[in-house]
C-alpha positions in Angstrom: 0.0 0.0 0.0 1.3 3.4 -0.9 1.1 6.3 1.5 1.8 9.2 -0.9 0.0 12.2 0.5 -0.4 10.6 3.9 1.5 11.3 7.2 2.1 9.0 10.1 0.6 10.2 13.4 1.1 7.0 15.5 3.5 4.1 15.7 3.5 1.5 18.4 2.5 -2.0 19.5 -0.8 -1.3 21.4 -3.7 -2.6 19.3 -6.3 -1.3 21.9 -4.9 2.2 21.5 -5.0 1.9 17.7 -8.7 1.1 18.0 -9.2 4.2 20.2 -7.3 6.3 17.7 -9.3 5.0 14.8 -12.6 5.6 16.6 -11.6 9.2 17.7 -10.6 10.0 14.1 -13.7 8.5 12.7 -15.9 10.6 15.1 -14.0 13.7 14.0 -14.4 13.0 10.3 -10.8 12.2 9.6 -10.0 9.3 7.3 -7.1 7.0 8.4 -5.2 4.0 7.2 -3.5 1.5 9.6 -0.4 -0.4 8.6 0.3 -3.6 10.5 3.9 -5.0 10.4 5.5 -7.8 12.3 9.3 -7.0 12.4 10.3 -10.3 14.0 8.5 -12.5 11.4 9.9 -10.2 8.6 13.4 -10.6 9.8 13.0 -14.4 10.2 11.5 -14.7 6.8 14.5 -12.8 5.3 16.9 -15.0 7.3 15.3 -18.2 6.0 15.3 -16.8 2.4 19.0 -16.3 2.7 19.8 -19.9 3.9 18.8 -19.8 7.6 17.3 -22.9 9.2 13.6 -22.2 9.9 13.5 -24.7 12.8 16.3 -22.9 14.6 15.1 -19.4 13.8 11.5 -20.0 14.9 12.5 -21.6 18.2 14.7 -18.8 19.6 12.0 -17.8 22.1 10.9 -14.6 20.4 7.3 -13.5 20.5 6.4 -13.6 16.8 3.0 -12.2 17.4 4.2 -8.7 18.3 2.8 -6.5 15.6 3.8 -2.9 15.1 1.0 -0.6 14.1 1.3 2.7 12.2 -1.7 5.1 11.7 -1.7 7.4 8.7 -3.9 10.4 7.9 -4.1 12.7 4.9 -1.2 15.2 5.1 -3.6 18.2 5.1 -5.4 16.8 8.2 -2.2 15.8 10.2 -2.2 18.7 12.7 -6.0 18.3 13.4 -5.6 14.5 13.7 -2.7 14.9 16.2 -4.9 17.3 18.3 -7.7 14.8 18.2 -5.6 11.9 19.4 -3.7 13.9 22.0 -6.7 13.7 24.4 -7.2 9.9 24.1 -6.9 8.0 27.4 -3.8 5.9 27.0 -4.4 3.6 30.0 
């Protein structure tokens, strides 16, 4: 997915917070896109592709379910979106 014309306003690992951000933006009329990435699995896949043993790589005790989330909004709405999410309860 291309993000030309979009700016990142959040990056982290808290899926609950991402849900709160999306809801707050929706209620404020701001469109958003969420990118989900798993850096551990991506690294392991790359290592396997370059000759690593998948049995060794996958059994190293790393939580492969840790997803990184990035929230993007249209660049002209970035400041407004940041103001909207600033007040979100992060607990």
